[in-house]
Backbone as CSV, one residue per row, in Angstrom:
resi,resn,N_x,N_y,N_z,CA_x,CA_y,CA_z,C_x,C_y,C_z
1,GLU,1.087,-0.493,0.117,-0.108,-0.112,-0.129,0.816,1.001,0.091
2,ASN,0.705,2.265,-0.660,1.513,3.576,-0.885,0.410,4.750,0.550
3,PRO,1.171,5.041,1.294,1.192,6.203,2.764,0.800,7.315,1.897
4,ALA,1.028,7.385,0.463,0.858,8.816,-0.092,-0.552,8.887,-0.241
5,THR,-0.824,10.704,0.218,-2.319,10.875,-0.301,-1.425,12.343,-1.123
6,THR,-2.203,12.185,-2.252,-2.431,12.961,-3.401,-3.547,14.578,-2.873
7,VAL,-3.302,15.401,-3.307,-4.378,16.904,-3.414,-3.835,16.623,-4.855
8,ASP,-3.001,17.025,-5.173,-3.236,17.712,-7.436,-2.066,16.871,-7.717
9,GLN,-1.914,16.638,-9.019,-1.087,16.097,-9.282,-0.040,16.538,-9.609
10,ASP,1.250,17.819,-8.620,1.870,17.543,-9.213,2.817,17.368,-7.989
11,GLU,2.148,17.131,-6.946,2.875,16.638,-5.649,2.297,15.508,-4.364
12,VAL,2.851,14.921,-4.112,2.042,14.014,-2.843,2.881,13.816,-1.765
13,TYR,1.372,14.162,-0.544,1.692,14.792,0.024,1.812,13.323,1.337
14,LEU,2.387,13.492,1.860,3.088,11.771,3.267,2.797,12.797,4.529
15,PRO,2.052,10.993,4.828,1.417,11.892,6.224,2.405,11.428,7.407
16,GLN,2.547,12.352,8.334,3.674,12.147,9.270,3.634,11.164,10.141
17,GLU,3.080,9.890,9.868,3.715,8.572,9.891,5.322,8.142,9.057
18,VAL,4.795,9.052,8.091,6.357,7.703,7.285,6.955,9.131,7.166
19,ILE,7.311,10.686,7.414,8.434,11.347,7.066,9.302,11.153,8.886
20,THR,10.115,12.191,8.456,11.284,11.285,9.423,11.220,12.784,10.310
21,THR,10.889,14.403,10.222,10.461,15.776,10.852,9.651,15.920,10.310
22,THR,8.199,16.390,11.311,7.401,16.645,10.666,7.256,18.793,10.864
23,ALA,6.840,19.045,9.941,6.573,20.638,9.413,6.218,21.181,10.879
24,THR,6.883,22.553,10.677,6.955,23.298,12.236,6.886,24.732,11.305
25,PRO,5.779,25.356,12.087,5.541,27.245,11.859,6.410,27.398,11.050
26,VAL,7.434,28.878,10.696,8.304,29.985,10.555,8.436,30.445,11.536
27,GLU,7.284,31.334,12.179,7.127,32.055,13.025,6.412,31.670,13.946
28,LYS,5.560,31.580,15.465,4.514,31.715,15.885,3.138,31.452,15.466
29,ILE,2.248,30.758,15.391,0.689,31.032,15.106,0.110,31.559,16.196
30,ASP,0.176,32.854,16.162,-0.891,33.239,17.518,-2.498,33.659,17.420
31,LEU,-2.522,33.040,18.451,-3.773,32.472,18.128,-4.914,33.439,19.735
32,GLN,-4.487,34.298,20.558,-4.471,34.996,21.973,-5.212,35.294,21.973
33,GLY,-5.927,36.338,20.632,-6.564,37.771,20.784,-7.550,37.121,20.125
34,GLU,-7.946,35.293,19.560,-9.074,34.870,18.491,-9.253,34.244,19.785
35,SER,-11.109,34.475,20.613,-11.827,33.531,21.314,-12.788,33.154,20.682
36,PRO,-13.573,32.108,20.647,-15.143,31.020,20.022,-16.233,31.821,21.425
37,LEU,-15.712,32.298,21.862,-16.766,32.898,23.532,-17.563,31.633,24.190
38,GLY,-16.328,31.149,24.703,-16.614,30.177,25.679,-15.793,28.711,24.763
39,PRO,-15.935,28.025,25.877,-14.833,26.437,25.734,-15.680,26.123,24.597
40,GLY,-14.398,25.433,23.924,-14.327,24.238,23.009,-13.278,23.936,22.538
41,SER,-13.049,22.878,21.326,-12.195,22.654,20.358,-12.110,22.204,18.946
42,PHE,-11.284,22.081,17.916,-11.686,21.471,17.311,-10.254,21.248,16.477
43,ARG,-10.524,20.628,15.188,-8.747,19.581,15.078,-9.052,19.406,12.808
44,ILE,-7.812,20.254,12.809,-7.656,20.338,11.110,-6.779,19.337,10.628
45,THR,-6.643,19.313,9.518,-5.415,18.839,8.883,-5.038,19.406,7.506
46,LEU,-3.764,20.266,8.149,-2.870,21.607,7.045,-2.594,20.094,5.838
47,TRP,-2.518,20.450,4.852,-1.801,20.143,3.896,-0.783,20.902,3.168
48,ILE,0.975,20.710,3.804,2.026,21.877,3.472,2.609,21.663,2.702
49,SER,3.385,22.285,1.741,3.611,21.637,-0.348,5.488,21.996,0.594
50,LYS,6.155,20.969,-0.412,7.481,20.783,0.020,8.277,22.518,0.219
51,ASP,8.180,23.507,-0.412,7.655,24.734,-0.496,7.094,25.492,1.126
52,GLY,6.613,24.460,1.698,6.516,25.348,3.365,4.823,26.077,3.049
53,LEU,4.406,25.678,2.071,3.010,26.721,2.320,1.993,26.116,2.084
54,VAL,0.602,26.885,3.007,-0.932,25.151,3.570,-1.231,25.675,2.196
55,THR,-1.770,24.314,1.236,-2.059,24.654,0.397,-3.641,24.567,-0.070
56,GLN,-3.838,23.408,1.583,-5.557,22.615,1.855,-5.516,22.923,3.380
57,VAL,-6.793,23.178,3.598,-7.039,22.998,5.095,-8.158,22.510,5.059
58,ASP,-8.250,21.016,5.808,-9.395,20.107,5.954,-8.997,19.680,7.358
59,LEU,-11.291,20.246,7.506,-11.783,20.247,9.016,-11.539,18.909,9.261
60,GLU,-11.414,18.198,10.520,-12.083,17.049,11.197,-13.012,16.852,11.672
61,ASP,-12.945,18.153,12.779,-14.015,17.604,13.706,-14.205,18.962,14.282
62,SER,-15.233,19.861,14.791,-15.407,21.043,15.298,-16.352,21.071,16.633
63,GLU,-16.333,21.703,17.884,-17.146,21.822,19.106,-17.410,23.477,18.701
64,THR,-16.635,24.304,18.161,-16.554,26.179,18.145,-18.000,26.257,17.003
65,PRO,-18.087,27.690,17.404,-18.745,28.424,15.694,-18.352,28.121,14.595
66,VAL,-19.353,28.523,13.573,-18.597,28.042,12.134,-17.892,29.139,11.750
67,TRP,-18.307,30.589,12.729,-17.081,31.689,11.794,-15.624,31.768,12.573
68,PHE,-15.805,31.139,14.307,-14.994,30.756,14.872,-13.815,29.700,13.921
69,THR,-14.415,29.348,13.109,-13.813,28.063,12.677,-13.135,28.240,11.964
70,ASN,-13.811,29.269,10.871,-13.314,29.659,9.824,-12.117,30.641,9.662
71,ARG,-12.396,31.204,11.152,-11.345,32.506,11.251,-10.445,32.038,11.807
72,ILE,-9.958,30.824,12.335,-8.290,30.257,12.654,-8.289,29.499,11.383
73,ILE,-9.045,29.113,10.558,-8.464,28.217,9.283,-7.829,29.556,8.352
74,GLU,-8.268,30.252,7.989,-8.106,31.367,7.265,-6.867,31.709,8.700
75,ILE,-6.632,31.799,9.235,-4.893,31.515,10.107,-3.410,31.141,9.491
76,PHE,-4.310,30.332,9.395,-3.450,28.599,9.247,-3.193,28.550,7.757
77,LYS,-3.987,29.518,6.646,-3.806,29.082,4.853,-2.675,30.276,5.158
78,GLN,-2.939,31.292,6.233,-1.553,32.160,5.459,0.093,32.084,6.161
79,SER,-0.284,30.716,6.899,0.822,30.595,7.613,1.873,30.710,6.945
80,ARG,3.077,30.782,6.726,3.966,29.588,5.964,5.236,28.762,7.792
81,PHE,5.748,27.233,6.331,5.567,26.288,7.478,7.353,25.726,7.204
82,VAL,8.320,25.022,7.819,9.424,24.721,7.276,8.847,22.961,7.033
83,PRO,8.884,22.861,6.004,8.442,21.807,5.268,8.566,20.172,6.378
84,GLY,7.887,19.100,6.159,8.663,17.985,6.722,9.942,17.715,5.994
85,MET,9.990,16.368,6.343,11.792,16.778,5.952,11.884,14.837,5.592
86,ARG,11.335,14.260,5.116,11.702,12.956,4.561,13.100,12.154,4.578
87,GLU,14.063,12.103,5.703,15.606,11.512,6.010,16.004,13.506,5.636
88,ASP,16.852,13.628,4.284,17.217,15.042,3.842,16.932,15.536,3.193
89,ARG,15.587,15.937,3.081,14.777,16.348,1.568,13.640,16.843,1.922
90,PRO,13.322,17.927,1.959,11.880,18.401,2.209,10.548,17.737,1.220
91,VAL,9.447,17.179,2.052,8.686,17.219,1.214,7.230,17.513,1.725
92,ALA,6.085,17.574,0.712,4.835,17.548,0.928,4.308,16.567,1.813
93,SER,3.852,17.147,3.214,3.350,16.873,3.966,1.795,16.928,4.504
94,THR,1.348,16.444,5.362,0.169,16.633,6.200,0.157,16.812,7.879
95,LEU,-0.132,17.420,7.935,-0.008,18.043,9.563,-1.457,18.038,10.392
96,LEU,-1.642,16.566,11.153,-3.035,17.374,12.297,-2.760,18.422,13.335
97,VAL,-3.764,19.239,12.764,-3.581,20.200,14.110,-5.020,20.291,15.296
98,GLU,-4.826,20.246,16.862,-6.111,20.164,17.375,-5.581,21.141,18.244
99,ILE,-6.690,21.824,18.844,-7.037,23.401,19.209,-7.935,23.282,20.207
100,THR,-7.427,24.261,21.626,-8.326,23.458,22.390,-8.645,25.370,23.131
101,PHE,-9.904,25.572,22.881,-9.981,26.843,23.811,-11.113,26.784,25.029
């Protein structure tokens, strides 16, 4: 079985389990000023290119209002990442992020 998943024709996105180093944000993603007006959590999967760009965000589940979830997704879409590595080369990969407020 091939563990890779394809988002577009040009790049194969590898799951975290098969890469050596997970992608990390270039700068801290600051969510301190964001609030869903109550407790809640959600999980998103980021699709990060080998160039460190977020090319897609999938909402896995959410216990927060739609407007708030969409706001956080936009913040992540605009973030840059140090790409994941497989051995010594950058690769496109997916990253599951869980956020709790």
